[in-house]
Every structure is written in structure tokens, then in C-alpha cells.
C-alpha positions, -999 to +999 in steps of 0.1 A: -027-200+410-041-216+380-010-239+379-014-248+413-052-260+405-042-280+376-014-297+394-036-308+422-064-320+400-040-341+380-026-357+411-061-364+426-074-379+392-042-404+390-047-414+428-084-415+436-102-429+406-123-458+417-125-449+454-109-459+486-122-492+500-122-510+534-132-544+546-165-544+566-174-565+595-200-588+572-172-595+546-179-568+523-158-539+509-169-505+522-164-477+499-148-447+518-165-413+515-144-386+527-176-360+530-208-378+524-226-386+558-258-399+547-246-426+521-230-460+528-218-484+497-205-518+504-193-541+479-199-579+479-195-607+456-222-603+429-238-572+441-234-538+462-256-524+489-263-486+492-278-476+526-291-441+529-295-427+564-326-411+572-323-373+571-349-365+596-349-394+619-319-400+639-303-435+636-329-446+611-327-458+573-344-439+547-339-466+518-315-497+514-308-507+477-292-539+466-274-533+431-269-563+411-252-562+375-279-568+349-256-592+330-252-616+358-277-638+377-294-627+409-275-641+441-298-665+460-291-649+494-297-611+491-299-588+521-331-570+525-337-540+502-350-527+469-333-546+441-320-525+412-303-542+382-275-521+370-265-500+348-299-482+346-306-478+310-342-464+312-350-441+339-377-416+347-362-385+363-382-359+385-354-333+388-337-309+367-305-313+390-301-351+380-310-345+343-279-321+342-259-346+364-265-373+338-255-351+311-222-344+329-217-381+332-229-386+296-256-407+302-284-386+285-297-417+266-308-433+298-335-407+303-366-419+288-392-397+308-394-366+329-417-350+354-422-311+358-407-304+323-411-268+328-386-266+353-361-288+336-336-267+314-312-293+303-311-289+263-312-325+259-341-330+279-360-302+258-347-317+226-358-352+234-393-343+243-396-324+212-385-353+190-405-377+210-376-397+224-384-385+262-417-386+273-432-358+293-448-376+323-467-344+338-466-329+372-441-342+398-466-342+426-492-362+404-476-377+375-493-397+346-487-431+360-498-448+328-472-428+308-444-442+334-455-478+331-458-477+293-420-466+295-408-496+313-381-478+332-356-495+352-359-470+380-375-434+390-353-408+403-371-382+429-362-363+458-377-373+490-391-344+515-398-344+552-432-354+561-444-361+525-463-389+534-447-413+506-451-414+468-487-425+462-494-445+432-458-447+423-452-472+448-477-495+437-464-500+403-434-520+411-406-497+395-377-489+420-378-456+434-343-441+440-346-414+466-320-389+458-314-374+494-279-357+487-296-322+490-298-331+529-261-336+532-246-309+555-217-298+532-214-290+497-188-316+491-208-342+510-235-335+485-213-335+454-197-366+467-231-386+461-220-387+422-202-418+429-235-435+440-251-425+407-220-435+387-225-469+401-261-467+391-253-459+357-224-479+349-200-449+348-180-451+380-146-439+364-163-407+351-182-401+384-150-405+403-129-383+378-157-356+381-158-356+419-119-357+420-119-324+398-146-307+421-128-317+454-095-304+443-108-273+428-130-266+459-101-272+482-078-249+464-103-222+462-112-226+500-077-218+508-073-187+487-053-159+503-075-132+518-068-103+541-069-112+577-079-077+588-114-077+572-137-102+560-166-090+539-201-097+552-226-106+527-266-103+528-283-134+509-315-132+490-346-110+495-381-108+509-408-128+495-443-117+507-440-109+542-410-134+549-372-131+542-355-165+540-320-166+549-294-196+544-291-209+580-255-213+592-251-251+588-267-250+553-245-258+523-249-220+513-239-211+549-209-234+547-197-221+513-198-185+525-177-196+554-153-211+529-151-182+508-139-163+539-170-144+544-182-129+580-218-142+574-243-126+598-259-160+606-228-183+608-236-191+644-271-200+634-276-239+636-302-244+610-294-265+580-321-251+559-336-216+554-345-194+583-380-173+579-373-140+595-393-107+592-376-077+573-369-056+604-348-086+620-327-090+587-322-052+585-311-050+623-286-080+617-274-074+583-282-037+574-243-031+573-235-059+552-207-051+526-224-070+496-259-083+487-264-116+469-296-123+457-316-149+436-345-140+414-363-154+382-370-130+353-368-128+317-345-095+319-316-087+343-330-071+374-320-036+381-316-017+415-343+004+408-367-027+400-355-041+432-363-010+451-399-010+436-402-045+452-397-030+488-389+005+495-371-006+527-340-019+507-324+015+502-317+012+540-291-014+535-254-002+531-248-030+502-278-015+482-266+023+488-228+015+479-243-005+444-227-037+458-257-058+448-254-091+428-282-110+415-285-145+400-312-150+376-321-186+381-341-187+350-314-175+327-285-192+345-278-230+355-274-221+393-297-250+402-285-275+375-248-272+381-240-260+416-255-291+437-226-313+421-202-284+410-200-264+442-166-254+431-180-231+405-205-215+428-176-209+454-155-193+428-184-164+421-185-161+460-148-155+461-148-136+433-173-110+446-160-110+483-121-108+472-119-094+436-082-095+439-081-133+446-096-140+413-088-111+391-093-128+357-124-150+367-157-141+349-186-146+374-207-173+361-241-171+382-241-136+398-239-103+380-237-069+394-271-052+391-273-020+372 
């Protein structure tokens, strides 16, 4: 199987770098996306437009950017949109996900400021802040505007949220805001394919195309792993928080990844693209007989089954708890949130290894580990 993966990866790398393009009605060359549905890139003479569809409003545009190379003059007749000179050499990043992505693309030096430092585990960011090269701009919801202005960044990278009411003072300082909406893509590969947009922003298109080619080929090889037809294991996800249990909706990226892993997910027929809030009793009724339990937690030490039971005595009613098939992902000690958005193939490998150990017998789990 490993040889098959390598062969396909090499074939894709040789054929797909640079991306496919087609002529658009207005004379530009449209970059074809195989999976991404919210992003459209069109190349013109002297600039490129990037249009982000509104994730929460049908047939609406969230933002349109006009990317103009910094080493050339700005064309006289530009379409409407936020002008960004590329490649970005100085940026303030508000999310750990995009800091980690820039590290994958070897563009760490372009990060001169961050917000929500306490949530960013990228080593280069922590080292940069300690040395003074990277500025801590404070809380993401109320950053220190003066610090951001003093950095003279080319752009700010942050994630939009539904009904957020805008970005407050950040919209008044005349610095382009790049709205990183890829997390609203309906598929894991659709989200990961946005790496091509970031490659264009940071002047590393070839690296971005190559990275996605590896992700795409690896994910699809894993997706078609041989599995027994007679039984598809049923997974239970996460755990109760307060009085509510949030489970991934059937159309969420996690829900699709479980389907791609060959799981019989109890909420596969749910049409939510995010999490679904449920009472404990509903989860027990629908997923009480699940074969395995996959949960995320945050802690300094590995969670044990006894500690888990101490959080809620009702957990001992689940079949997976009784059989010891409980796997935890410590998001504080792993790079789950940093890696998996743009490397869904790594998370899919974990899911398959847990659900079908015989399919990847030599693979060592990266994020989830069986609770003792």
C-alpha cells in the first residue's frame, strides 16, 4: 500500500503543480478548484482576483480581493475589491491554524505579529515573540491597535464568524483584512485546497500546489482502503460539556471524514455542517452501542478512563467505555488544530487505524491514543 501511495503522489506532483486553468467570460483565466466551493481565483494581465462566497448568505459575496504584484505598477482599471500587493512580506496572523500553515509553506519570516498568543503553539511564533521579532498584539477579540499599526503589516489574517458584526477598529486602519473562511468549506479537501490561495498571497504557489497534491493523493488512497463489507464500526465523538454534548453534524468536515474512513456514524444522516448540541440522554440512546469512542480534551497529562468516569458517571453506560475502546486526543499536547485543517490526510489515517487496525497495521497514531 505504501508503494501505491508514493506512486500516486509522484504522479500528481508531476502533473498538477501550477493548477488547471480555463478561460473565463471576461477574458481572465479561472483557476480550477477540484473541491473548494467558496473560493474563485481568476488571473488577468497584471493582477488576480480572489472572490470568497458568503458562507452564511446564499448567492452573496463575503469579500473580493485584487492581488497585484508588488514589483509592478498598479493597473489603471482594476475591478472592485480590496487591493493587496503580493507577496505578503509582513502580516499579522490571528489564528494558530494559519501560523502553522505558513510554517508548512516555509514563510515563517512573513509573520511579524500575532493575536491570541496563548492559543498559538507554533514553535517559530513562540521563539519569535521571545526574541522580539514577532509582536504579541493581544487578544484576538480586542487587539492592541497601536501595536498593529506600528508593525506596518501588508495584511491581517483572521477568521470570519456568522453575525460577528464586523471587525471594529481593524476596519478603520487601512490595512487589508484577509478573511480566512476556508473552515466553512463542506469537505476536508475543499478546506485544504485553500492552500492555493495562501500560496498566491505569499508568493509560494509551487510549494502550495505541491503540498496540496500530496494531501489530495494521500487522502484519496486512504479513502479507498480495503475494509470488510460485513461490518462498519460505529464511532461516538467527543464528550459532554456542561449540560450539552456537541457532536459533529453529518455534513461537517469531521462527519465526512468519518464516512471516508468507512465508519457507520450515528449522525451520518444529519444535515448540519457544524456541531449539533444534544442532551446526554439523546446521545446515549443513539450512540450507546457504538464500537469506539473518539474524544478531544485539553490537559497537562493524558486522560484516563477513571478520570473520564469522574466527569460523568453516565459514561459507563456506553459500550465503547465498557470494552475499553476509548481514544482521546489531547489538543493541548498535540498539533490537532494546527495540522489537520490543511493535512486532513493525517487525521483520516488516525480514524482508519482506530476503526480498521488491519488496514494500517504499521501506522502509529498521531493525534488519538487509547485511554488507559
